[in-house]
N, C-alpha and C positions, 0 to 999 in steps of 0.2 A: 565551400564547406557544407556539410550536411546541416539540416535545419536546427539541430540542437547544439551547435557550436556558435559561440558569439562572444562579444565583449563582456567582461565581468564574470566569465564562467570559471568554474572550478573543475580541474581535471584530476583524476585519481593519482595520488602520490605513490611512491615506492611502498612495497616491493614490486607492485605491478607496473607495467608499462602502459600508459594510457593509449587507447586506440583513437586515431584521428582519421576521418575519411571525408570525401567530398566528391564533386563532379568535375568532369573535364572532357576534352575531345578524345574519343577512343584512340588508343595508341600513343597518345602524348605522354611526356614525362612531366611529373609534377614534383617540384622541390618544396619541401616543408622545412621551415627554419624557426627555431625558438631562440629568441633574443632577450637579454636581460637589460639592466641599467646601461644607458648610454648606447644602446643598440648592439652591444657585443653579442655575437652569435654563440650560443652555448650548445647547440645541437642542430644538425642538418640531416634530413632524410630525403630519399628519392623514391617515388612510387610511380608505377605505370598505370595509366587509365585503361581499365578493362572494357572491352566491348562484349555484347551490345549494351550493357548496363550503363556505360559511361561513368563508372565510379572508380575511385582510387582509394586505397587504404594503406595506412602505415601505423606502426606501433612505436611510440616514443620510448627512449631509454627511461628507465625508472628515475624519477625525480624526487628529491627531498621536498618536504612541505615548504610552502612560502611563495613569494612573488613580489611584485608583479612582473609578468613576462608579456612579450608580444609574440603571437604565433602567426606566421605568414605562409601562405600557400601560393606558389607561383607557377604559371604555365606560359612559357615564352615571355612576352612582354607584359602579360597580365598578372597582377598580384592582388591578393586579398589579405588584409592584416586584421587580426583580432587582438584587442588590447585589454590591459588590466586583467590578465589571466593568472590565476593562482593554482597551486597544487595542494591538495588536501584529501579529504575523504568525501565520496559522493554517495548519497543514499537516494533510492527510488521509493516514493510513497504512493501506494495505489489502493484502490478499493471503491466503496460506494459512498453514500452521503456523509457518514460520520468522518470519513477522511476528507471529503470535500468541504466540510464546514470550515469557514474562514475564521481568522483571528477576530474579525468584526463581530462574530456571533457568540463568542465564548464568555465565560465569567471574567470580570475585570478587563473587558476588552479595551477600554480607553487607556488603561495603564499598560497593557501589553503592547498596544500600537505605539504608544509614546516611547516605549523602550527599544523600538526597532533600530533607531539610529545608533544605539550603543553596540550593534553587532554588524559592522560593515564587512566582516570576513565570513559571514554566513550568507551565501548567495542562493537565490531562489530562481526556479524555472518551472513553468506550468504548461503542459501539453493541453491542447484544446480537446474537448470531447469529440470523438470521431469513431466511425465504424467502417468496416470493409469486409467484403466477401473473401478476399484473398490476403495473404500475408504481404504487408507493405515493407519496403526497405527503409523508408523515411517517414517522419511525421508529416501529415498533410497540412495541419494548422497548429499554431502555437498561441496560447492565451497570454502568456507572459514570457518574453525572452529573458535570458540570464540578466539578473538585476541585483543591485545592492538593495537591501530591504528598506522600505519606507512604510509609514502608516498607510499610505495610499495603495501600494501594491500588496500589502499583507491583508488589507481589509477592503478589497475591491467591491464586494457585495456578498449576499447570502449564497452559499453553496457554489462559489465560483473559484476565486483564488485570493489569498493563498491558504492552503490547508493549515489549520491551527495545529493539529497533531504533528504534522511534518515539520512545521516551523519550530515548535517547542522542542521536539526531539533534536533537531539540529542545534538549537540554541543551547540545550543542556549538554549535548556532546561537545560543543565548542568550549563551554565553560570548564569541562573536565579535561579536554585534550589540548586546548589552547593553540589550535591551528585551523586553517580554513576548512569549512564544511560546505559542500554543494548539495542542494536539495532539489529533487525533480518530482513534481506532482503529476500523476496521471490517474484521475478518479472520475467516476460518473455515478450519481445517485440512482437508487432503485434498480441496481443491476445484479444478477446472480453470478455465481462463480463460473457457470458454464460459458457465459459470454466472454470472460477473461481467460478462458482455458484454450490451449491449442487443441487441434483435432486429435492429435496423438494422445494427449492427456485424457481426453474424453473417451477414446477407445479403450485406454487402460482401465477405465472405470465402468466400461460396459454401457456408456451412454451414447445415444445417437449423435452424430456429428454434423448432419446435414439437414435435419428437419427444420422447415421454416427458413431455409436459406434465402437471404434477401435478393432482390432482383437487380440486374445490372442497369446502368443508365445507357444512354445512347452510345453505340459503338463500343460497348463494354466498359464505359467510363465508371470506375468503381468509386469515384468521388461523389457520384450522385447519391442522394439520400436513400438509405436502405430501409426496408420495412422492419418494424419491430417484430422480432421473432416470436414464436409461440412458446407456450409451456409444453415442452416435449415430454409429457408424463407417459412413461411406458405402460401405465395401468389404464390409460384412457385412449380411446381411438380418435377422439376429437382433436383438432388442431386449431387452437385459438389462443390469442395473447392472454397471459395470466392477468386478471383484473387488478391485482394488488401491486404490480410492478410498473414503475413509470419509465425506467430506462430500457435500453435494448436487451432483449432476452435471447436473441438468436445465437446459437453456439458459435464461439470463437470470433465474433465480429470485433470485440474490443481487444482481444489478443492480437488480431491481425493488424489493427490500425494504431493501437496505443502502446503495446508491449513489444511485439516483434520488431518494430523499428528501433527499439532501444537495445537490441541484442548486441550491437557493436559499441555500446557505451560501457566503458569500464567503471564498475560500481564497487563500493565497499559492502553494501548490504541493501536489503529490501524490507520495507515496513508495509504490512497488509492489514487493512481495517475493513472487513466485509463479512457478510453472513446473514444480515437481516432479511435480505431477499430470499435466501434459501430456507427460511423458516416456512415458506410456502411451496418450495420447489426442490424436489430431490433432497430433502433434509437428511435422510439416512444414507445418502451417497457421499455426504460431505467428508466422511472419514476417509474416502478415497480421493475425491476431487481436490481437496486442499493439499495433501501430500503430493499429488500428481502435478498440481500447479507449481509447487515449489521445485519439483524436479525439472519441469519444463523451463523454469527461469534460470537454471544453473548456467547455461551458456553466458548469461549476463554477468555471472559471478566467476566464470571460469578462469579469467586472468588473475583473480585474487586467490582462487582455491589452489592453483598449482604452486605459486611461490610460498604459500602458507599451509603446508600439509598438516602442521601441528594444530591449526585452529579449525573448529567446526565452520561449515559454510554459514555465513550470517544471514539468516532469514528470520523475520519477526512477525508476530501477529498480535492483534489487539482483541481481547476477549469481548464478546458482546455484553453490554450492560443490561441490567433489568430495566424495564420501562414502567412497571407498576408494582408497588409493594403488595405483598401477600396475594399475588396473582396465581391462581391454580393452573394457568396455561403453561405447558411444559415445553413449548416449541423452542424458545431460546435456550432453555436448559439442555435440551437434546443437542442443539447446535453447538453450544459451548463444549459439550462432551466430545462431539465429532471434531471440533477444532484441534483437539489433542490427538486425533487419529484413534480415539477410543482408548487411550492409554491413561488419561486422567492427569497427566503432567507432561510438560516439555522442558528441556530437550528429552527425547526418548529414542528408542531404537529405530522407529520409523521416520522420525524427524530429528536426527542427531544434532543438527546445527541450528535448530529453531528455538527461539525464546518467545515468551508471551507476557503481555501486561494484563493483569487481572483487572476487570472493570465492573464486575457484577455488584460491587458495593457502592457504585457511583450513580445510583438511580436519581433521575431528575424529573420527577413527575410534573413539575411546573414549567419546564422548558417550553418556550413559545414556538420552537422550531420543529417543523415536520410532524405535527400531530396528524396521525393517519386516519383516514376514513375509507370505507369500501369504495373502490373505484377511483380514489385519489392517488396521486403519485407520491413516492417518497420525496421528502424535501419540500412538500407543499405545506404552507402555513395555513392551518384551519382552526377557526374558533369553535370550541366544543359546543357553545351555545347555539351555533348556527347549523348544527347537524342533527339528524334523526338519531336518537340514542341506539336504535336497533341496528343502524348501519355502521356503527363504529367498529373499526378493525382493532385499533389501539386506543384505549381511553387515555393514555398518557403518551408523552413524546418518547420516541426512540433515539432522540438526539440530545444526550446530556451535555450541558455546557461546561462541565468541569473537564477540560482537556489537559489542564496542567498536571493533575495527578496521573492521568493516563500516560502522558508523554514522559513524565519523570520516571515512572515504573518501567516504561519501554527503554529509556536510556540506560537504566541500571542493568537491564538484561543485555543490552548491546555491549556495555563495558565488560560484563562478566563472560558472555558467550562469544561475541564477535571479536572483542579485543583481548580476551584472556586475562582480565584483571582478577587477581586472587583475593580471597577473603572478603568478597563483596556480597552482601545479602541482597539478592535480587528476586527472590521468591517468597511468598507468604508461607505460613506454617502448613505443613503437609502431614496428614495423619499417618502414623507409623504402626499403630496398634489399636485394636478395638476389642473390648471385653463386654459382653452383655451379661449383666447381673439380673437375672430374671426375677428372683425372689424380691429384690428391692426395686425393680422397675427402672434400673439405671443402665445407661450405656457409657462405659468408661473409655474415653479416647485419650491416646497419647500422641502428641504432636512433635514435629522435628525442631520446633522452636518454643521458647517459653512464651506462654500466653498471659496477658494481663487483662482481666475482665473489669472494665470500667463501668459497665451498666448491665445489670442482670435483666434478661428479658426472656420470658417463657417461649417466645417465638424467635429466638436467636438461631435456632437450629431446626433443620427439617430432616426427617428420616424417611426414606422411601425404599421399599423392598425391590431388588433388581428384577424379580420375576413378575412384578406387578405391571399389568399392561396399561391401566388407566393412569392419568396424571396424578402426581402426588398431591395430597390435600393438606391443608393446614390443620 
């Protein structure tokens, strides 16, 4: 079997047929059998090993939710059996360090970790951070093979595994759907969207696709460490790594090593939490690079899209939070706007199957994780008292610990958009009408939902003219 199949895994349930693939002797026939209780075979498939790749692929018949099953692949007298396999919904969670923050790092961490044992049917898998110059067919390394959740594997360490947002999304979905959920984490802190994008997606957005391409190891071994790529700023002739980003910046290296290998995995949806790195790199191209990334990932979701033409394709994003209250810097505000493809709301015409969890109200100025200084990497813990104030990039953390509200909002969007649940409020109030009363100095706004004002604050709203080039002031 390929690297991301294993004991305790969740395969995508009906109406899709789950893709299963692996390795064998070229030309040989591989028999794949799915068996239930008592070893009764419920399905059998035969696939031929293709050369020169030495891989075989089959698609299982659509299966109802549930399990456990055993999945066996046999070639001649050799057999490999995976046990405790369930069918449910599989979600991929990707992005940078806010996605990589583990359950150990969030608010009420001890309580959340203790609750892990109550969710044995939410299974977790984490790909190891990796990069490659070329598109790989399989993952090179795995941090966490398919596992039943425990306090240990959900809180392995800071910015490792398992993703708190991903875990909580899966847990909330399980509580709503009551069938198995599989979660796949593929995240790396301090990384721009260009590193996660395919070359084709970058071409669509007019961005260079080969600047700073990493070097090969001996005899073309692409498993050798690659150089961190440069900031390929088209406005600058210099080629040097961006000083504020700690992860790989080279175009497509993370797509090649961490996303492309998953194109054969049948998924229900994708959750994406990224953008902080692009506050410094091609910020105003994000309105193209984000929709292009979604389009490039559609082969992952293709098996779901065809049997479900009535449902939008389920992609999701998490809005960047603020990191300092009353901060005049507009970089994250611009990025948040571009996260919607400059439409202001999702789903929209450019991203019809995309939903978003709003997080700009979840500022956590006192979070100890990832306070950023110039030259330091994202995800690096830094004491403010130990730094030169003039060198500070962010005076507060960009890693809010409240991941429960973020994930809860995301799961509401999933239920409404990906699962088609009706009459479910999954978006905040949206302005539908604005009237400027000049003589009274008032701006009268009408919203799509009823608002309850619990605390009046003269700084609760900010108004900025769209033709104003400088950042909005308080």
